[in-house]
C-alpha positions in Angstrom: -4.9 13.9 1.6 -3.7 11.3 4.2 -3.0 7.5 3.4 -4.5 5.0 5.7 -2.2 3.1 8.5 -3.0 -0.2 5.9 -1.6 1.5 2.8 0.9 3.0 5.0 2.1 -0.2 6.8 1.8 -2.2 3.6 4.2 0.2 2.0 6.7 0.0 4.7 6.5 -3.9 4.9 7.1 -4.6 1.3 9.9 -2.4 1.5 11.4 -4.2 4.6 10.8 -7.5 2.7 12.4 -6.1 -0.3 15.5 -4.9 1.4 15.6 -8.5 3.3 14.8 -10.1 0.0 17.8 -12.9 0.9 16.0 -14.2 3.7 12.4 -15.5 5.2 11.1 -12.8 7.6 8.4 -12.6 10.1 5.3 -10.4 10.5 7.0 -10.2 14.2 10.2 -8.8 12.7 8.2 -6.2 10.9 6.0 -5.1 13.3 9.0 -4.7 16.0 11.1 -3.1 13.3 8.6 -0.5 13.0 7.1 -0.4 16.3 3.2 -0.9 14.8 0.8 -3.3 15.9 1.7 -7.0 15.1 -2.2 -7.4 14.1 -2.1 -4.7 11.7 1.1 -6.3 10.1 -0.9 -9.8 10.1 -4.0 -8.2 8.1 -1.2 -6.3 5.9 0.6 -9.4 5.3 -2.6 -11.5 4.2 -3.3 -8.7 1.8 0.0 -8.5 0.1 -0.3 -12.4 -0.4 -3.5 -12.5 -1.6 -2.2 -9.9 -4.5 0.7 -11.9 -5.0 3.2 -9.5 -3.8 4.6 -11.6 -1.1 4.9 -15.8 -0.2 4.7 -17.2 3.1 5.0 -20.1 4.3 3.7 -21.8 7.7 5.1 -23.7 10.6 8.7 -24.2 12.1 10.9 -22.3 9.7 7.9 -20.6 7.8 7.8 -16.9 7.0 7.4 -14.3 4.6 9.2 -13.4 1.4 8.9 -10.6 -1.3 8.3 -12.3 -4.8 10.7 -10.7 -7.4 7.8 -9.3 -9.4 7.5 -7.0 -6.8 10.1 -5.0 -6.8 9.0 -3.4 -10.2 5.8 -2.5 -8.8 5.1 1.2 -9.3 4.3 2.9 -6.0 1.1 4.6 -7.2 -0.5 1.2 -8.4 0.7 -0.1 -5.2 -1.2 2.9 -3.3 -4.5 1.9 -5.7 -4.0 -1.8 -5.0 -4.0 -1.4 -1.1 -6.9 1.5 -0.9 -9.1 0.9 -4.0 -11.5 3.4 -3.6 -9.4 6.7 -2.7 -12.4 8.6 -2.1 -10.8 12.0 -1.2 -14.3 13.4 -0.7 -18.0 12.4 -0.1 -19.0 12.9 -3.3 -16.8 10.3 -4.9 -18.9 7.2 -3.5 -22.0 7.5 -5.4 -23.4 4.9 -3.1 -23.0 7.1 0.3 -23.0 10.6 -0.9 -25.6 13.1 0.7 -23.8 16.4 -0.4 -26.4 18.7 -1.5 -24.2 20.6 -4.1 -22.7 17.4 -6.2 -25.0 18.2 -9.1 -23.3 21.5 -9.9 -19.9 21.6 -7.8 -17.0 21.6 -10.1 -14.6 21.1 -6.8 -14.8 17.5 -7.2 -13.2 17.3 -10.7 -10.4 19.2 -9.5 -9.7 16.9 -6.6 -10.1 13.9 -8.9 -7.8 15.2 -11.5 -5.6 16.1 -8.4 -5.7 12.4 -7.2 -5.0 10.9 -10.7 -1.8 13.1 -10.7 -0.8 12.0 -7.4 -0.9 8.5 -8.6 0.6 9.3 -11.7 3.4 11.1 -10.2 4.1 8.2 -7.9 4.2 5.8 -10.5 7.5 7.3 -11.8 8.9 5.3 -8.9 9.3 1.6 -8.2 9.4 -0.2 -4.9 13.1 -1.0 -6.0 13.7 2.8 -6.2 12.3 3.2 -2.7 14.9 1.2 -1.1 17.6 2.2 -2.8 19.4 4.2 0.2 18.1 1.7 2.8 20.8 0.7 5.3 
């Protein structure tokens, strides 16, 4: 399994903002810190703002800041919010599934169970836990 770049950048952006929670940050800071596309971070930050995990202010002196609530966010739940479909294989999506063995295949059940275990395991940790050793 591989997380999408969107999820990866979302988690890393939140971690950056959590560590720098004492100040307003910018998308430019985050994109330069991680060496990733400014445009990608803009999209990620927009989504994080929609979800209420960060606040943003525009104009001179504006920026983005993590909300106090976000420190308690569970990592697994964050991943599910940023990647809501979590379709590991084609048959997980009933609308586009064309797999010929879906009706009798048991593998999909095992993969679903593994995916649930993945999220459950990550939910033992919060965003605050993820930045404990940040320097």
